[in-house]
C-alpha positions, 0 to 999 in steps of 0.5 A: 119114356116121358110121361106128363100128369096134368093135375099133378098137384093133386094130393092123390098124385103120390098114389100114381107116382108110387105106382110108376116107381114100383111098376114103371121102369119104362118111365125115364121122366115123370113131369107133374103139371099144375097151376097151383104152385104151392101145392105142386111144390109140396107134391112134386118134392114128395114125388121125387122122394118116392122115386128115390126111395125105390131107387127108380132111375127116372127123373121127377120134375114139376112145373106150372107151365103146361106147354113146357111140361107136355113138350116131347111127352110120350103120354099124358095123364089128365086128372083135373078137377076144375073148381077144386073140392069147393065146386065138388061140394056144391055139386053134392049139395045143390041137387038135394034142394030139389029132392035129387041125389047130389053126386060129383059124376051122377045126376045134376052134380055130374052135369055141372062137373061136365059143363065146367070140365069139358072146355078146359080138357079140350084146351089142354088137349089141343096144347098137348097135340101141338107139343107132345110127341106125334102119336102121344096117348092121352089117358083121361082119368078126369070125371065124368070120364065117359063124357070127357073121353067122348069130347076128346075122341070127337076132337080127333085126339088119341085118347082113352078113358080110364076108371078104377072101378073094374080093377077094384072088382078084379082085386076083390074077386081074386082075393075071394078065389085065392088067385093072382089078380091077373088071372081074373078077366072080367066081362065089364060093360056099360057106361062110365060109372054105370057098369056091371060085372057080368062074368069073372073068368079064370082059365076060361071058366066063369067063376062069378055065379059061385062068387055071388052064391058064396059072398053075396053079403060081402059083395052087396055090402061093398056096392051098397046094393040090396042082395036080392038085386045082385041075385036077380041080375046074376051080375055085380053092379058098380057101386054107382048103380046104388044111386039109381037102385036106391036113389031116394035113400041116398037123398034122405041120408045126404040131407044134413050129412057131411058130403064126400067132398067135405071129407076129402077136403079135410083129408087133403089138408092133412095130407099136404101137411104130411107131404111137407115132411122131408123125411116122408118117403112112402105114401101114407096110409091116410092116402087110401081114404082119399079114394081111387083105389088101384088107380096107379096099377090101372094107369101104369098097366094100361100105359105099359100095354099101349107101349108094347111092354105088356102086350095084350093084357086086359084093361077096363077102358072107355072107348068108341062103341063101334058096334059092340053094343048094337043098341048104341051108335058107333060113335058112343063111348062105352066102358068095357074090358079090352086087350091093349097093345101098340094098336090101342085097346081092342074090346073083348066080345060082349054077350047080349045084354038083358032089357033092363041093363040095355034100357038104362044104358041107352037112357043114360047115353041119351043124357050124356049126348045132351050133356056134351052138347051143353058143355060144348055150346052152353045155354040154359035150354041145353042144360035144362034138356040134359037134366030132363033126359037124366034117368034120376031127374026126368021131370020138368019141375026138377029140371027147371029148378036145377038148371037155374041152381046149376048155372048160378053155382057154376057161373064162375066157370061157365063163360057163357053164363056170366 
């Protein structure tokens, strides 16, 4: 099959390419698409060397022409970053002026990313619909994944959102238990970047209580959340919940410190120089610091299941709620464990959530609805309302100031704000 990667010039793309080369014999052609020709030429040539080094029979091509790249594709992976690392750094800094956390998917920074990303993704998806094979899957790895996936589904696209948080937990829990990762099935539930692991089944037995008892210090350290919170919940929160459970600490630690985006920009510059080396045929260790651990395994595994090559395997995906969480409407997009096959992902049952988890999910879902409305229609009033609704903002003084800062920072990417 032909798989296209939109945003293929990313320095992270070799991680995905390595996954297809190791695990994806199903791929006959992998085409990388990106408007940044200079980066794409470097990454594309390196990707071809990775395939050749593994002896993979598939063809690797690259192009700046989106329409040509997605033509006749069986599946398209979208991993865009509109505005690049420069925009990310802005997202991570302007909220700090108001005492709010700066982060690329959470809070005001996450809203800024959604506003400039959703319109671009929808344009890309329409072109995919016209030129890819009928029924081609769109796998969205573009943050904020939940909001972007909701936009794609509402527009009628055959799309599923993908995040690497759950597969990271699966791998860590399997290591603690001394079992193969495929033996661990997670009860993973929430919204994208607002999820909890509520069970970890091995042969039908929930091993999570024992994992928490035996590895509490390591687990709480990995997610940067106080151990007493993990113990109280009896569940393991995603590390993104740290921005909610320890918001003010993150603000204090961020003021004057190097942002994650600045660090990634440094890593990217070094990686591009490494990729230019024509003798380099394996992904360098430095790529592991770029982020997105196990993304390649998640993407390759999900695509294999969607095309019937690994039927009924369990993946953590962003899909319609359709009654799974009774406190959210059917059309909401949630992140859960699901068995995937030719008919798409089928979510596993979710046991009732306690009030604190259900309440935070509902509150954040309300913000996401307003964020999508602002991304689709524009306007300061919509931006302000979304900010006011966010659990990490929620005050007029902050929402009013952040609306102006957000619009000023993103004006180059927001047609309605120019």
